[in-house]
VEXDREN-2710 file (C-alpha; in Angstrom, 1 decimal):
% VEXDREN-2710
k/r/px/py/pz
1/MET/0.0/0.0/0.0
2/THR/1.5/3.3/-1.1
3/ILE/-0.1/6.7/-1.2
4/ALA/1.7/8.6/-4.0
5/VAL/2.2/12.3/-3.1
6/ILE/2.9/13.9/-6.4
7/GLN/5.6/16.6/-6.6
8/PHE/5.5/19.2/-9.3
9/GLY/8.0/22.0/-9.7
10/GLY/6.7/24.5/-7.1
11/SER/5.0/22.0/-4.8
12/ASN/5.6/23.0/-1.2
13/CYS/3.2/21.0/0.9
14/ASP/4.4/17.6/-0.4
15/ARG/6.6/16.7/2.6
16/ASP/4.0/18.0/5.0
17/SER/1.5/15.7/3.5
18/VAL/3.8/12.7/3.7
19/GLN/4.5/13.4/7.4
20/ALA/0.8/13.8/8.2
21/LEU/-0.1/10.6/6.4
22/GLU/2.8/8.6/8.0
23/SER/1.9/9.9/11.4
24/MET/-1.5/8.2/10.9
25/GLY/0.2/4.9/10.1
26/LEU/-0.3/5.2/6.3
27/ASP/2.5/4.5/3.9
28/ALA/3.2/7.5/1.7
29/GLU/5.9/8.2/-0.9
30/LEU/7.0/11.4/-2.7
31/VAL/6.7/10.9/-6.4
32/TRP/8.3/13.3/-8.9
33/HIS/5.8/13.9/-11.7
34/GLU/8.2/12.9/-14.4
35/ASP/8.7/9.4/-12.8
36/GLY/5.2/8.1/-13.1
37/LEU/3.0/6.3/-10.5
38/PRO/4.6/3.5/-8.5
39/GLU/3.2/0.1/-9.3
40/ASP/1.9/-0.4/-5.7
41/THR/0.0/2.9/-5.7
42/THR/-3.2/2.6/-3.7
43/GLY/-4.0/6.3/-3.2
44/ILE/-2.9/9.6/-4.8
45/MET/-2.5/13.0/-3.2
46/LEU/-2.1/16.2/-5.2
47/PRO/-0.5/18.5/-2.6
48/GLY/-0.5/22.3/-2.2
49/GLY/2.0/24.8/-3.4
50/PHE/2.5/26.9/-6.5
51/SER/3.2/24.4/-9.3
52/TYR/5.0/26.2/-12.1
53/GLY/4.6/29.5/-10.3
54/ASP/0.9/29.5/-11.1
55/TYR/1.7/30.7/-14.6
56/LEU/-1.3/30.8/-17.0
57/ARG/-3.7/29.7/-14.3
58/ALA/-3.1/28.1/-11.0
59/GLY/-2.7/24.3/-11.6
60/ALA/-3.1/24.6/-15.4
61/MET/0.5/23.6/-16.4
62/ALA/0.7/20.8/-13.8
63/ALA/-2.6/19.4/-15.1
64/ARG/-0.9/18.8/-18.5
65/SER/1.9/16.8/-17.0
66/PRO/1.9/13.2/-18.4
67/ILE/1.4/11.8/-14.9
68/MET/-2.0/13.3/-14.8
69/ALA/-3.2/10.9/-17.5
70/ALA/-2.1/8.1/-15.2
71/VAL/-3.9/9.8/-12.3
72/ARG/-7.1/10.0/-14.2
73/GLU/-6.8/6.4/-15.3
74/ALA/-6.2/5.3/-11.7
75/ALA/-9.2/7.4/-10.5
76/ALA/-11.4/5.7/-13.1
77/ASP/-10.3/2.4/-11.7
78/GLY/-11.3/3.3/-8.2
79/THR/-8.0/4.6/-6.7
80/PRO/-8.7/7.3/-4.1
81/VAL/-7.5/10.8/-5.2
82/LEU/-7.4/13.9/-3.0
83/GLY/-6.3/17.3/-4.2
84/VAL/-5.6/20.0/-1.7
85/CYS/-5.2/23.7/-2.4
86/ASN/-2.9/23.8/-5.5
87/GLY/-3.8/20.2/-5.8
88/ALA/-7.5/21.1/-5.9
89/GLN/-6.7/23.6/-8.7
90/ILE/-4.9/20.8/-10.6
91/GLY/-7.8/18.4/-10.0
92/CYS/-10.3/20.8/-11.5
93/GLU/-7.9/21.7/-14.4
94/SER/-7.6/18.0/-15.0
95/SER/-11.4/17.5/-15.1
96/LEU/-11.1/15.1/-12.1
97/THR/-13.7/17.4/-10.5
98/PRO/-16.0/20.1/-11.9
99/GLY/-15.6/23.8/-11.6
100/ALA/-12.5/26.0/-11.2
101/PHE/-10.7/27.9/-8.6
102/THR/-9.9/31.5/-9.4
103/THR/-8.6/34.7/-7.8
104/ASN/-9.9/35.5/-4.3
105/GLU/-12.6/38.1/-4.2
106/SER/-10.2/40.2/-2.1
107/ALA/-7.5/39.9/-4.8
108/ARG/-5.2/39.1/-1.9
109/PHE/-3.4/36.0/-0.6
110/GLN/-5.5/34.6/2.3
111/CYS/-3.6/32.8/5.1
112/GLU/-5.8/32.1/8.1
113/HIS/-7.9/29.5/10.0
114/VAL/-11.4/29.1/8.8
115/HIS/-14.5/27.1/9.9
116/LEU/-16.0/24.5/7.6
117/ARG/-19.4/22.8/7.8
118/VAL/-19.5/19.1/6.7
119/GLU/-22.1/18.9/4.0
120/ASN/-22.0/15.2/3.2
121/ALA/-20.6/12.8/5.8
122/ASP/-21.2/9.8/3.5
123/THR/-17.9/9.9/1.6
124/PRO/-14.5/8.3/2.4
125/TRP/-13.1/11.8/3.2
126/THR/-15.9/12.8/5.6
127/SER/-17.2/9.5/7.1
128/GLN/-15.6/10.2/10.5
129/TYR/-17.5/13.5/10.8
130/GLU/-21.2/14.1/11.3
131/ASP/-23.4/15.9/8.8
132/GLY/-23.4/19.5/9.8
133/GLU/-20.3/19.2/12.0
134/VAL/-18.1/22.3/12.2
135/ILE/-14.4/21.9/11.9
136/GLU/-11.5/24.3/11.7
137/LEU/-8.7/24.1/9.1
138/PRO/-6.1/26.6/7.8
139/ILE/-6.2/28.1/4.3
140/ALA/-3.3/29.6/2.4
141/HIS/-4.2/30.6/-1.2
142/GLY/-4.6/33.5/-3.6
143/GLU/-6.8/31.7/-6.0
144/GLY/-9.3/29.8/-3.9
145/ARG/-12.6/31.2/-5.1
146/TYR/-14.7/28.3/-6.4
147/GLU/-16.6/29.1/-9.5
148/ILE/-19.0/27.0/-11.5
149/THR/-22.2/27.6/-13.6
150/ASP/-25.4/27.9/-11.6
151/ASP/-26.9/24.8/-13.3
152/ARG/-23.8/22.7/-12.7
153/LEU/-23.7/23.8/-9.0
154/ASP/-27.4/22.8/-8.7
155/GLU/-26.4/19.4/-10.0
156/LEU/-23.6/19.1/-7.4
157/GLU/-26.0/20.2/-4.6
158/ALA/-28.6/17.7/-5.7
159/GLY/-26.1/14.9/-6.0
160/ASN/-24.6/15.6/-2.5
161/ARG/-21.2/16.2/-4.1
162/ILE/-20.4/19.2/-1.9
163/LEU/-18.0/18.1/0.9
164/PHE/-17.6/21.3/2.9
165/LYS/-18.8/24.9/3.0
166/TYR/-17.2/27.9/4.7
167/CYS/-19.2/28.9/7.7
168/ASP/-18.9/30.7/11.1
169/ALA/-18.1/28.9/14.4
170/ASP/-21.8/28.2/14.8
171/GLY/-22.1/26.5/11.4
172/GLU/-23.9/29.4/9.7
173/VAL/-23.0/30.0/6.1
174/THR/-22.6/33.7/5.9
175/PRO/-20.8/36.1/3.5
176/GLU/-18.5/37.2/6.3
177/ALA/-17.4/33.6/6.9
178/ASN/-16.5/33.0/3.2
179/PRO/-12.8/34.0/3.0
180/ASN/-12.5/34.0/-0.8
181/GLY/-15.9/34.6/-2.3
182/SER/-16.5/31.0/-3.4
183/LYS/-19.9/30.4/-5.0
184/HIS/-22.3/29.1/-2.4
185/ALA/-19.3/29.1/0.0
186/VAL/-18.1/25.8/-1.5
187/ALA/-14.7/24.7/0.0
188/GLY/-14.6/21.1/-1.4
189/VAL/-16.3/18.9/-3.9
190/THR/-16.2/15.3/-5.2
191/GLY/-15.8/14.0/-8.7
192/GLU/-18.3/11.7/-10.4
193/SER/-17.4/9.2/-7.7
194/ASP/-16.8/10.2/-4.2
195/HIS/-13.4/8.5/-3.9
196/VAL/-12.1/11.5/-5.9
197/ALA/-12.2/14.9/-4.1
198/VAL/-10.6/18.3/-4.0
199/MET/-10.7/20.9/-1.3
200/MET/-9.0/24.3/-0.8
201/PRO/-8.3/24.2/3.0
202/HIS/-5.4/22.1/4.2
203/PRO/-6.2/19.0/6.3
204/GLU/-2.6/18.0/6.5
205/ARG/-1.8/21.2/8.4
206/ALA/-4.3/20.2/11.1
207/SER/-3.4/16.6/11.5
208/LEU/-0.7/16.5/14.2
209/GLU/-1.0/17.3/17.9
210/ASP/2.1/19.4/17.6
211/LEU/0.3/21.7/15.2
212/GLY/-2.4/22.4/17.7
213/ARG/-5.4/20.8/15.9
214/THR/-6.2/17.4/14.5
215/ASP/-9.5/18.3/12.7
216/GLY/-8.0/17.3/9.4
217/GLN/-7.1/13.7/10.3
218/PRO/-10.5/12.3/9.3
219/VAL/-10.0/13.7/5.8
220/LEU/-6.7/12.0/5.3
221/SER/-8.1/8.7/6.8
222/GLY/-10.2/8.5/3.6
223/PHE/-7.1/6.9/2.0
224/ALA/-7.6/3.9/4.4
225/GLU/-11.3/3.4/3.7
END
């Protein structure tokens, strides 16, 4: 069992992700994007960072790396895939998940802790939470505003494909609690199947006691489902 944490030029949360996964007893391996997926890959994580300096669009160049064809094939075969922050941007740019992440409404880099409400606890990434549970995770992004057409968003809502929404500490979804202006306060979504997901907040940065919070551990445990 190996969770492949894929490194692109500009990735900077790759080692953090490996440490968080290994602290939970999961086998994880850094995989340079030019080397391809290991034969024993049982999960794939697209970590945060600034792949290729966010040129063109955040995640756009990494999405065209040859390894992403292998990632899409693995996802189609049932391999769990999780994209976080820049990895979420790559996931959308690769059509693993719908929509796109674009410039924050503030036009500034946002680095802070936010509250999230669990919208669907019936996925591998959220099964250890309760529906409506409020958790706290950090964000660190300049292009985290989730955008999608209204019709497509209605489909995601109807299909229970929204993982998290930004909210206040009481679980209320308000404009003030939405740090980047994401449509309908969406913070994470699944692909056609719920073993594929992307999210803008960082679960790996809230997965160790030394970091002060472990709210993100249940997300990463989805690799063990």
